[in-house]
C-alpha positions as a Markdown table, in Angstrom:
| # | Residue | x | y | z |
|---|---|---|---|---|
| 1 | Met | 12.1 | 46.1 | -23.8 |
| 2 | Tyr | 8.4 | 46.9 | -23.9 |
| 3 | Leu | 8.2 | 46.3 | -27.7 |
| 4 | Ile | 10.2 | 43.0 | -27.3 |
| 5 | Thr | 7.8 | 41.9 | -24.6 |
| 6 | Val | 4.7 | 42.6 | -26.7 |
| 7 | Phe | 6.2 | 41.2 | -29.9 |
| 8 | Gly | 7.5 | 38.0 | -28.3 |
| 9 | Asn | 4.2 | 37.3 | -26.5 |
| 10 | Leu | 2.2 | 38.1 | -29.7 |
| 11 | Leu | 4.3 | 35.6 | -31.6 |
| 12 | Val | 3.4 | 32.9 | -29.1 |
| 13 | Ile | -0.3 | 33.7 | -29.4 |
| 14 | Leu | -0.2 | 33.8 | -33.2 |
| 15 | Ala | 1.8 | 30.6 | -33.5 |
| 16 | Thr | -0.6 | 28.8 | -31.2 |
| 17 | Ile | -3.6 | 30.0 | -33.1 |
| 18 | Ser | -2.2 | 29.3 | -36.6 |
| 19 | Asp | -0.8 | 25.8 | -36.1 |
| 20 | Ser | -3.4 | 23.1 | -35.4 |
| 21 | His | -0.7 | 20.9 | -33.8 |
| 22 | Leu | -0.5 | 23.4 | -31.0 |
| 23 | His | -4.1 | 23.2 | -30.1 |
| 24 | Thr | -3.3 | 21.3 | -26.9 |
| 25 | Pro | -3.9 | 22.3 | -23.3 |
| 26 | Met | -0.3 | 23.3 | -22.7 |
| 27 | Tyr | -0.3 | 25.7 | -25.6 |
| 28 | Phe | -3.7 | 27.0 | -24.7 |
| 29 | Phe | -2.3 | 27.9 | -21.2 |
| 30 | Leu | 0.8 | 29.4 | -22.8 |
| 31 | Ser | -1.2 | 31.6 | -25.1 |
| 32 | Asn | -3.2 | 32.8 | -22.1 |
| 33 | Leu | 0.0 | 33.5 | -20.2 |
| 34 | Ser | 1.3 | 35.5 | -23.1 |
| 35 | Phe | -1.9 | 37.5 | -23.3 |
| 36 | Val | -1.8 | 38.2 | -19.6 |
| 37 | Asp | 1.9 | 39.3 | -19.9 |
| 38 | Ile | 1.0 | 41.7 | -22.6 |
| 39 | Cys | -1.9 | 43.1 | -20.6 |
| 40 | Phe | 0.3 | 43.4 | -17.4 |
| 41 | Thr | 3.1 | 45.1 | -19.1 |
| 42 | Ser | 0.7 | 47.5 | -20.9 |
| 43 | Thr | -0.8 | 48.4 | -17.6 |
| 44 | Ile | 2.4 | 49.7 | -16.1 |
| 45 | Val | 5.0 | 50.5 | -18.8 |
| 46 | Pro | 3.2 | 53.3 | -20.8 |
| 47 | Lys | 2.8 | 55.4 | -17.7 |
| 48 | Met | 6.3 | 54.6 | -16.7 |
| 49 | Leu | 7.7 | 55.7 | -20.1 |
| 50 | Trp | 5.6 | 58.9 | -19.9 |
| 51 | Asn | 7.0 | 59.7 | -16.5 |
| 52 | Ile | 10.5 | 59.2 | -17.7 |
| 53 | Gln | 9.9 | 61.3 | -20.8 |
| 54 | Thr | 8.3 | 64.2 | -18.8 |
| 55 | Gln | 10.4 | 63.8 | -15.7 |
| 56 | Ser | 7.2 | 63.7 | -13.7 |
| 57 | Lys | 6.2 | 61.3 | -11.0 |
| 58 | Val | 2.6 | 62.5 | -10.8 |
| 59 | Ile | -0.4 | 60.1 | -11.1 |
| 60 | Thr | -4.0 | 60.9 | -10.2 |
| 61 | Phe | -5.6 | 58.9 | -7.4 |
| 62 | Glu | -8.1 | 57.3 | -9.9 |
| 63 | Gly | -5.2 | 56.5 | -12.2 |
| 64 | Cys | -3.3 | 54.9 | -9.3 |
| 65 | Ile | -6.2 | 52.8 | -8.2 |
| 66 | Thr | -6.9 | 51.7 | -11.8 |
| 67 | Gln | -3.3 | 50.8 | -12.4 |
| 68 | Met | -3.1 | 49.0 | -9.1 |
| 69 | His | -6.3 | 47.0 | -9.8 |
| 70 | Phe | -5.2 | 45.8 | -13.2 |
| 71 | Ser | -1.6 | 45.1 | -12.3 |
| 72 | Thr | -2.7 | 43.1 | -9.3 |
| 73 | Leu | -5.2 | 41.2 | -11.5 |
| 74 | Phe | -2.6 | 40.3 | -14.1 |
| 75 | Ile | 0.2 | 39.4 | -11.7 |
| 76 | Gly | -2.2 | 37.0 | -9.9 |
| 77 | Leu | -3.3 | 35.6 | -13.2 |
| 78 | Asp | 0.3 | 34.9 | -14.1 |
| 79 | Ile | 0.8 | 33.0 | -10.9 |
| 80 | Phe | -2.4 | 30.9 | -11.3 |
| 81 | Leu | -1.7 | 30.2 | -15.0 |
| 82 | Leu | 1.8 | 29.0 | -14.1 |
| 83 | Thr | 0.2 | 26.8 | -11.4 |
| 84 | Val | -2.3 | 25.4 | -14.0 |
| 85 | Met | 0.5 | 24.8 | -16.4 |
| 86 | Ala | 2.4 | 22.9 | -13.7 |
| 87 | Tyr | -0.7 | 20.8 | -13.1 |
| 88 | Asp | -1.0 | 20.1 | -16.8 |
| 89 | Arg | 2.6 | 18.8 | -16.9 |
| 90 | Phe | 2.0 | 16.8 | -13.7 |
| 91 | Val | -1.0 | 15.0 | -15.4 |
| 92 | Ala | 0.9 | 14.5 | -18.6 |
| 93 | Ile | 3.9 | 12.9 | -16.8 |
| 94 | Cys | 2.2 | 11.0 | -14.0 |
| 95 | His | -1.0 | 9.9 | -15.8 |
| 96 | Pro | -0.2 | 9.9 | -19.5 |
| 97 | Leu | -2.9 | 7.4 | -20.5 |
| 98 | His | -5.6 | 9.5 | -18.8 |
| 99 | Tyr | -4.2 | 12.9 | -20.0 |
| 100 | Thr | -6.7 | 13.5 | -22.8 |
| 101 | Val | -9.6 | 12.5 | -20.6 |
| 102 | Ile | -8.5 | 14.7 | -17.7 |
| 103 | Met | -7.3 | 17.7 | -19.6 |
| 104 | Asn | -10.2 | 18.0 | -22.0 |
| 105 | Pro | -11.1 | 21.4 | -23.6 |
| 106 | Arg | -13.9 | 22.1 | -21.2 |
| 107 | Phe | -11.8 | 21.4 | -18.1 |
| 108 | Cys | -8.9 | 23.6 | -19.5 |
| 109 | Gly | -11.4 | 26.5 | -20.1 |
| 110 | Leu | -12.7 | 26.0 | -16.6 |
| 111 | Leu | -9.2 | 26.2 | -15.1 |
| 112 | Val | -8.5 | 29.5 | -16.8 |
| 113 | Leu | -11.9 | 30.9 | -15.7 |
| 114 | Val | -11.3 | 29.8 | -12.1 |
| 115 | Ser | -7.9 | 31.5 | -12.3 |
| 116 | Trp | -9.6 | 34.8 | -13.2 |
| 117 | Ile | -12.2 | 34.4 | -10.5 |
| 118 | Ile | -9.7 | 33.5 | -7.7 |
| 119 | Ile | -7.5 | 36.4 | -8.6 |
| 120 | Val | -10.2 | 39.0 | -8.3 |
| 121 | Ser | -11.3 | 37.7 | -4.9 |
| 122 | Leu | -7.9 | 36.9 | -3.4 |
| 123 | Phe | -5.4 | 39.4 | -4.6 |
| 124 | Tyr | -7.5 | 42.5 | -4.8 |
| 125 | Cys | -7.5 | 43.0 | -1.1 |
| 126 | Thr | -3.9 | 42.1 | -0.7 |
| 127 | Gly | -2.8 | 44.5 | -3.4 |
| 128 | Leu | -4.7 | 47.4 | -1.8 |
| 129 | Gly | -2.8 | 46.8 | 1.4 |
| 130 | Val | 0.6 | 46.8 | -0.2 |
| 131 | Tyr | 0.0 | 49.8 | -2.6 |
| 132 | Leu | -1.7 | 52.0 | 0.0 |
| 133 | Ser | 1.1 | 51.4 | 2.6 |
| 134 | Ser | 3.3 | 54.3 | 3.5 |
| 135 | Ala | 5.8 | 55.4 | 0.9 |
| 136 | Ala | 8.2 | 56.3 | 3.6 |
| 137 | Thr | 8.9 | 52.6 | 4.3 |
| 138 | His | 10.3 | 51.9 | 0.9 |
| 139 | Ser | 13.6 | 53.0 | -0.7 |
| 140 | Ser | 12.7 | 54.7 | -4.0 |
| 141 | Arg | 15.8 | 53.4 | -5.8 |
| 142 | Ser | 15.2 | 49.8 | -4.9 |
| 143 | Ser | 11.5 | 50.1 | -5.5 |
| 144 | Ala | 12.2 | 51.4 | -9.0 |
| 145 | Thr | 14.6 | 48.6 | -9.8 |
| 146 | Ala | 12.1 | 46.0 | -8.5 |
| 147 | Ser | 9.3 | 47.6 | -10.5 |
| 148 | Val | 11.3 | 47.4 | -13.7 |
| 149 | Met | 12.2 | 43.8 | -13.0 |
| 150 | Tyr | 8.7 | 42.5 | -12.5 |
| 151 | Thr | 6.9 | 44.8 | -14.9 |
| 152 | Val | 9.2 | 44.6 | -17.9 |
| 153 | Val | 11.9 | 42.0 | -17.6 |
| 154 | Thr | 9.8 | 39.0 | -16.4 |
| 155 | Pro | 7.1 | 39.3 | -19.1 |
| 156 | Met | 9.8 | 39.9 | -21.7 |
| 157 | Leu | 11.5 | 36.6 | -20.8 |
| 158 | Asn | 8.4 | 34.5 | -20.4 |
| 159 | Pro | 8.1 | 33.7 | -24.1 |
| 160 | Leu | 11.7 | 32.6 | -24.2 |
| 161 | Ile | 11.6 | 30.6 | -21.0 |
| 162 | Tyr | 8.3 | 28.8 | -21.6 |
| 163 | Ser | 7.9 | 28.5 | -25.3 |
| 164 | Leu | 10.2 | 29.9 | -27.9 |
| 165 | Arg | 12.8 | 27.2 | -27.1 |
| 166 | Asn | 10.2 | 24.6 | -27.8 |
| 167 | Lys | 10.5 | 22.8 | -31.2 |
| 168 | Asp | 6.7 | 22.6 | -31.7 |
| 169 | Leu | 6.2 | 26.3 | -31.2 |
| 170 | Arg | 9.1 | 27.1 | -33.5 |
| 171 | Arg | 7.4 | 25.0 | -36.2 |
| 172 | Gly | 4.3 | 27.0 | -35.5 |
| 173 | Leu | 6.2 | 30.2 | -36.0 |
| 174 | Asn | 7.5 | 28.9 | -39.4 |
| 175 | Ile | 3.8 | 28.5 | -40.5 |
| 176 | Leu | 3.3 | 32.3 | -39.8 |
| 177 | Lys | 6.0 | 33.0 | -42.4 |
| 178 | Tyr | 3.8 | 31.6 | -45.2 |
């Protein structure tokens, strides 16, 4: 599942870069979402696989804080990028004549940058509270299932849900073959 997640998201990024028809705000946001999904999954899954392989559940305090910091950062970025993508579609549908003026490259870059900045300030404190709460209040089985769902399954499905069903992106993937 991890390899499918990385491969699927890399395909979205490569197709967006290689096909000039995909150099639009929506695909810019999709490629950023794919990058964030790769980073998020790579923050959690390698340690999870190591723990499964070694039958160990040990993590250092520094490793835990580092993993928590980056996973919170990337989860928040996913949320904000999805919000920015929704705004992009809103502008495209409700203001089609003004779309290119509103969603210019500078504004799109600014939206992505603001997403990064907001996440660092907003979710960092929230994440600390959640992850440092008592382990006794959580069921280990349900926590493990929830962890796999949001760390592996969701990023694996994002390329399928948001882009690989799209005709333009499939055309971009065909360019990669040549």
